[in-house]
DOFI-402382 format. One record per atom (N, C-alpha, C): x, y, z; atom name. Coordinates in Angstrom, 2 decimals. Layout:
! residues N
<rec c1="X" c2="Y" c3="Z" atom="CA"/>
...
This chain:
! residues 66
<rec c1="-2.37" c2="-8.67" c3="-30.31" atom="N"/>
<rec c1="-2.29" c2="-7.86" c3="-31.52" atom="CA"/>
<rec c1="-3.26" c2="-6.68" c3="-31.40" atom="C"/>
<rec c1="-2.74" c2="-5.49" c3="-31.57" atom="N"/>
<rec c1="-3.55" c2="-4.29" c3="-31.41" atom="CA"/>
<rec c1="-4.23" c2="-3.88" c3="-32.70" atom="C"/>
<rec c1="-5.02" c2="-2.86" c3="-32.59" atom="N"/>
<rec c1="-5.72" c2="-2.31" c3="-33.74" atom="CA"/>
<rec c1="-5.06" c2="-1.03" c3="-34.24" atom="C"/>
<rec c1="-3.81" c2="-0.82" c3="-33.87" atom="N"/>
<rec c1="-3.11" c2="0.39" c3="-34.27" atom="CA"/>
<rec c1="-2.86" c2="0.39" c3="-35.77" atom="C"/>
<rec c1="-3.07" c2="1.54" c3="-36.38" atom="N"/>
<rec c1="-2.81" c2="1.71" c3="-37.80" atom="CA"/>
<rec c1="-1.63" c2="2.66" c3="-37.92" atom="C"/>
<rec c1="-0.63" c2="2.25" c3="-38.67" atom="N"/>
<rec c1="0.56" c2="3.07" c3="-38.86" atom="CA"/>
<rec c1="0.64" c2="3.46" c3="-40.34" atom="C"/>
<rec c1="0.71" c2="4.74" c3="-40.59" atom="N"/>
<rec c1="0.80" c2="5.26" c3="-41.96" atom="CA"/>
<rec c1="2.15" c2="5.93" c3="-42.12" atom="C"/>
<rec c1="2.88" c2="5.51" c3="-43.11" atom="N"/>
<rec c1="4.19" c2="6.10" c3="-43.41" atom="CA"/>
<rec c1="3.96" c2="7.29" c3="-44.33" atom="C"/>
<rec c1="3.92" c2="8.48" c3="-43.74" atom="N"/>
<rec c1="3.58" c2="9.68" c3="-44.49" atom="CA"/>
<rec c1="4.58" c2="9.98" c3="-45.59" atom="C"/>
<rec c1="5.83" c2="9.59" c3="-45.39" atom="N"/>
<rec c1="6.84" c2="9.87" c3="-46.41" atom="CA"/>
<rec c1="6.65" c2="9.01" c3="-47.66" atom="C"/>
<rec c1="5.78" c2="8.01" c3="-47.59" atom="N"/>
<rec c1="5.51" c2="7.16" c3="-48.75" atom="CA"/>
<rec c1="4.28" c2="7.61" c3="-49.54" atom="C"/>
<rec c1="3.60" c2="8.66" c3="-49.07" atom="N"/>
<rec c1="2.42" c2="9.16" c3="-49.77" atom="CA"/>
<rec c1="2.88" c2="10.18" c3="-50.81" atom="C"/>
<rec c1="2.55" c2="9.94" c3="-52.09" atom="N"/>
<rec c1="2.95" c2="10.89" c3="-53.13" atom="CA"/>
<rec c1="2.28" c2="12.25" c3="-52.91" atom="C"/>
<rec c1="2.95" c2="13.33" c3="-53.31" atom="N"/>
<rec c1="2.41" c2="14.68" c3="-53.08" atom="CA"/>
<rec c1="1.01" c2="14.88" c3="-53.65" atom="C"/>
<rec c1="0.73" c2="14.33" c3="-54.82" atom="N"/>
<rec c1="-0.59" c2="14.52" c3="-55.42" atom="CA"/>
<rec c1="-1.68" c2="13.81" c3="-54.60" atom="C"/>
<rec c1="-1.34" c2="12.69" c3="-53.99" atom="N"/>
<rec c1="-2.29" c2="11.98" c3="-53.13" atom="CA"/>
<rec c1="-2.49" c2="12.77" c3="-51.83" atom="C"/>
<rec c1="-1.41" c2="13.31" c3="-51.29" atom="N"/>
<rec c1="-1.51" c2="14.13" c3="-50.08" atom="CA"/>
<rec c1="-2.39" c2="15.35" c3="-50.33" atom="C"/>
<rec c1="-2.27" c2="15.97" c3="-51.51" atom="N"/>
<rec c1="-3.11" c2="17.11" c3="-51.86" atom="CA"/>
<rec c1="-4.58" c2="16.71" c3="-51.92" atom="C"/>
<rec c1="-4.86" c2="15.55" c3="-52.52" atom="N"/>
<rec c1="-6.24" c2="15.06" c3="-52.61" atom="CA"/>
<rec c1="-6.81" c2="14.79" c3="-51.22" atom="C"/>
<rec c1="-6.01" c2="14.17" c3="-50.36" atom="N"/>
<rec c1="-6.45" c2="13.92" c3="-48.98" atom="CA"/>
<rec c1="-6.72" c2="15.22" c3="-48.24" atom="C"/>
<rec c1="-5.85" c2="16.20" c3="-48.42" atom="N"/>
<rec c1="-6.03" c2="17.49" c3="-47.75" atom="CA"/>
<rec c1="-7.31" c2="18.17" c3="-48.22" atom="C"/>
<rec c1="-7.56" c2="18.15" c3="-49.52" atom="N"/>
<rec c1="-8.80" c2="18.75" c3="-50.04" atom="CA"/>
<rec c1="-10.02" c2="18.04" c3="-49.48" atom="C"/>
<rec c1="-9.97" c2="16.72" c3="-49.40" atom="N"/>
<rec c1="-11.09" c2="15.96" c3="-48.85" atom="CA"/>
<rec c1="-11.33" c2="16.28" c3="-47.38" atom="C"/>
<rec c1="-10.25" c2="16.41" c3="-46.62" atom="N"/>
<rec c1="-10.38" c2="16.76" c3="-45.20" atom="CA"/>
<rec c1="-10.98" c2="18.15" c3="-45.03" atom="C"/>
<rec c1="-10.52" c2="19.10" c3="-45.82" atom="N"/>
<rec c1="-11.08" c2="20.45" c3="-45.75" atom="CA"/>
<rec c1="-12.55" c2="20.47" c3="-46.13" atom="C"/>
<rec c1="-12.90" c2="19.72" c3="-47.18" atom="N"/>
<rec c1="-14.29" c2="19.66" c3="-47.62" atom="CA"/>
<rec c1="-15.16" c2="19.10" c3="-46.50" atom="C"/>
<rec c1="-14.71" c2="18.04" c3="-45.84" atom="N"/>
<rec c1="-15.46" c2="17.46" c3="-44.73" atom="CA"/>
<rec c1="-15.58" c2="18.46" c3="-43.59" atom="C"/>
<rec c1="-14.50" c2="19.14" c3="-43.26" atom="N"/>
<rec c1="-14.51" c2="20.14" c3="-42.19" atom="CA"/>
<rec c1="-15.54" c2="21.23" c3="-42.49" atom="C"/>
<rec c1="-15.52" c2="21.75" c3="-43.71" atom="N"/>
<rec c1="-16.47" c2="22.81" c3="-44.07" atom="CA"/>
<rec c1="-17.91" c2="22.32" c3="-44.03" atom="C"/>
<rec c1="-18.14" c2="21.07" c3="-44.42" atom="N"/>
<rec c1="-19.50" c2="20.52" c3="-44.36" atom="CA"/>
<rec c1="-19.97" c2="20.40" c3="-42.92" atom="C"/>
<rec c1="-19.08" c2="19.97" c3="-42.03" atom="N"/>
<rec c1="-19.45" c2="19.85" c3="-40.62" atom="CA"/>
<rec c1="-19.71" c2="21.22" c3="-40.02" atom="C"/>
<rec c1="-18.85" c2="22.18" c3="-40.30" atom="N"/>
<rec c1="-19.01" c2="23.54" c3="-39.77" atom="CA"/>
<rec c1="-20.32" c2="24.15" c3="-40.26" atom="C"/>
<rec c1="-20.75" c2="23.83" c3="-41.48" atom="N"/>
<rec c1="-21.98" c2="24.38" c3="-42.03" atom="CA"/>
<rec c1="-23.23" c2="23.78" c3="-41.40" atom="C"/>
<rec c1="-23.09" c2="22.64" c3="-40.73" atom="N"/>
<rec c1="-24.24" c2="22.00" c3="-40.08" atom="CA"/>
<rec c1="-24.67" c2="22.81" c3="-38.86" atom="C"/>
<rec c1="-25.97" c2="22.72" c3="-38.51" atom="N"/>
<rec c1="-26.38" c2="23.34" c3="-37.25" atom="CA"/>
<rec c1="-25.59" c2="22.70" c3="-36.10" atom="C"/>
<rec c1="-25.02" c2="23.51" c3="-35.25" atom="N"/>
<rec c1="-24.20" c2="23.04" c3="-34.12" atom="CA"/>
<rec c1="-22.95" c2="22.30" c3="-34.58" atom="C"/>
<rec c1="-22.52" c2="22.51" c3="-35.79" atom="N"/>
<rec c1="-21.35" c2="21.81" c3="-36.31" atom="CA"/>
<rec c1="-20.09" c2="22.09" c3="-35.52" atom="C"/>
<rec c1="-19.89" c2="23.35" c3="-35.16" atom="N"/>
<rec c1="-18.69" c2="23.70" c3="-34.40" atom="CA"/>
<rec c1="-18.71" c2="23.01" c3="-33.04" atom="C"/>
<rec c1="-19.88" c2="22.96" c3="-32.41" atom="N"/>
<rec c1="-20.00" c2="22.30" c3="-31.11" atom="CA"/>
<rec c1="-19.73" c2="20.81" c3="-31.23" atom="C"/>
<rec c1="-20.20" c2="20.21" c3="-32.33" atom="N"/>
<rec c1="-19.94" c2="18.78" c3="-32.56" atom="CA"/>
<rec c1="-18.45" c2="18.51" c3="-32.65" atom="C"/>
<rec c1="-17.74" c2="19.35" c3="-33.41" atom="N"/>
<rec c1="-16.29" c2="19.18" c3="-33.55" atom="CA"/>
<rec c1="-15.59" c2="19.41" c3="-32.21" atom="C"/>
<rec c1="-16.00" c2="20.45" c3="-31.49" atom="N"/>
<rec c1="-15.37" c2="20.73" c3="-30.20" atom="CA"/>
<rec c1="-15.58" c2="19.58" c3="-29.22" atom="C"/>
<rec c1="-16.80" c2="19.03" c3="-29.19" atom="N"/>
<rec c1="-17.09" c2="17.90" c3="-28.30" atom="CA"/>
<rec c1="-16.26" c2="16.67" c3="-28.68" atom="C"/>
<rec c1="-16.17" c2="16.40" c3="-29.98" atom="N"/>
<rec c1="-15.39" c2="15.25" c3="-30.44" atom="CA"/>
<rec c1="-13.91" c2="15.44" c3="-30.10" atom="C"/>
<rec c1="-13.40" c2="16.66" c3="-30.26" atom="N"/>
<rec c1="-12.00" c2="16.95" c3="-29.94" atom="CA"/>
<rec c1="-11.74" c2="16.77" c3="-28.45" atom="C"/>
<rec c1="-12.65" c2="17.25" c3="-27.62" atom="N"/>
<rec c1="-12.49" c2="17.12" c3="-26.18" atom="CA"/>
<rec c1="-12.49" c2="15.64" c3="-25.76" atom="C"/>
<rec c1="-13.38" c2="14.85" c3="-26.32" atom="N"/>
<rec c1="-13.43" c2="13.41" c3="-26.00" atom="CA"/>
<rec c1="-12.14" c2="12.72" c3="-26.45" atom="C"/>
<rec c1="-11.64" c2="13.10" c3="-27.62" atom="N"/>
<rec c1="-10.39" c2="12.53" c3="-28.12" atom="CA"/>
<rec c1="-9.23" c2="12.86" c3="-27.17" atom="C"/>
<rec c1="-9.15" c2="14.12" c3="-26.74" atom="N"/>
<rec c1="-8.08" c2="14.54" c3="-25.84" atom="CA"/>
<rec c1="-8.16" c2="13.80" c3="-24.51" atom="C"/>
<rec c1="-9.36" c2="13.63" c3="-23.98" atom="N"/>
<rec c1="-9.53" c2="12.90" c3="-22.72" atom="CA"/>
<rec c1="-9.09" c2="11.45" c3="-22.87" atom="C"/>
<rec c1="-9.48" c2="10.82" c3="-23.98" atom="N"/>
<rec c1="-9.10" c2="9.43" c3="-24.23" atom="CA"/>
<rec c1="-7.58" c2="9.31" c3="-24.38" atom="C"/>
<rec c1="-6.99" c2="10.23" c3="-25.13" atom="N"/>
<rec c1="-5.54" c2="10.22" c3="-25.34" atom="CA"/>
<rec c1="-4.79" c2="10.41" c3="-24.02" atom="C"/>
<rec c1="-5.25" c2="11.34" c3="-23.19" atom="N"/>
<rec c1="-4.61" c2="11.58" c3="-21.90" atom="CA"/>
<rec c1="-4.76" c2="10.39" c3="-20.97" atom="C"/>
<rec c1="-5.92" c2="9.75" c3="-21.00" atom="N"/>
<rec c1="-6.14" c2="8.57" c3="-20.16" atom="CA"/>
<rec c1="-5.23" c2="7.43" c3="-20.60" atom="C"/>
<rec c1="-5.07" c2="7.25" c3="-21.91" atom="N"/>
<rec c1="-4.18" c2="6.20" c3="-22.42" atom="CA"/>
<rec c1="-2.74" c2="6.49" c3="-22.05" atom="C"/>
<rec c1="-2.33" c2="7.75" c3="-22.13" atom="N"/>
<rec c1="-0.96" c2="8.12" c3="-21.78" atom="CA"/>
<rec c1="-0.71" c2="7.90" c3="-20.30" atom="C"/>
<rec c1="-1.68" c2="8.24" c3="-19.47" atom="N"/>
<rec c1="-1.54" c2="8.04" c3="-18.02" atom="CA"/>
<rec c1="-1.48" c2="6.55" c3="-17.71" atom="C"/>
<rec c1="-2.30" c2="5.77" c3="-18.39" atom="N"/>
<rec c1="-2.30" c2="4.32" c3="-18.18" atom="CA"/>
<rec c1="-0.97" c2="3.72" c3="-18.62" atom="C"/>
<rec c1="-0.46" c2="4.19" c3="-19.74" atom="N"/>
<rec c1="0.81" c2="3.69" c3="-20.26" atom="CA"/>
<rec c1="1.96" c2="4.03" c3="-19.33" atom="C"/>
<rec c1="1.97" c2="5.25" c3="-18.80" atom="N"/>
<rec c1="3.06" c2="5.64" c3="-17.90" atom="CA"/>
<rec c1="2.95" c2="4.90" c3="-16.57" atom="C"/>
<rec c1="1.74" c2="4.61" c3="-16.13" atom="N"/>
<rec c1="1.56" c2="3.84" c3="-14.90" atom="CA"/>
<rec c1="2.05" c2="2.41" c3="-15.10" atom="C"/>
<rec c1="1.78" c2="1.85" c3="-16.28" atom="N"/>
<rec c1="2.24" c2="0.49" c3="-16.57" atom="CA"/>
<rec c1="3.76" c2="0.42" c3="-16.61" atom="C"/>
<rec c1="4.41" c2="1.42" c3="-17.22" atom="N"/>
<rec c1="5.86" c2="1.39" c3="-17.34" atom="CA"/>
<rec c1="6.54" c2="1.67" c3="-16.00" atom="C"/>
<rec c1="5.90" c2="2.43" c3="-15.12" atom="N"/>
<rec c1="6.52" c2="2.71" c3="-13.83" atom="CA"/>
<rec c1="6.38" c2="1.55" c3="-12.86" atom="C"/>
<rec c1="5.47" c2="0.62" c3="-13.14" atom="N"/>
<rec c1="5.28" c2="-0.52" c3="-12.24" atom="CA"/>
<rec c1="6.22" c2="-1.67" c3="-12.59" atom="C"/>
<rec c1="7.00" c2="-1.52" c3="-13.65" atom="N"/>
<rec c1="7.92" c2="-2.60" c3="-14.05" atom="CA"/>
<rec c1="9.20" c2="-2.55" c3="-13.27" atom="C"/>
């Protein structure tokens, strides 16, 4: 059993989606306002991309060995 979380976006009411969007923007602006905030976001994004690419490569290697 994995730890994957699946969110059905079509089931989120528009007013809740608006609230989530405002919260995400507020968090983004707070991080950007921090010293080195942009660098923190860039580093986190780069690590996420590396992890995602490694998982995709691992997944494709697993499927090709079958």
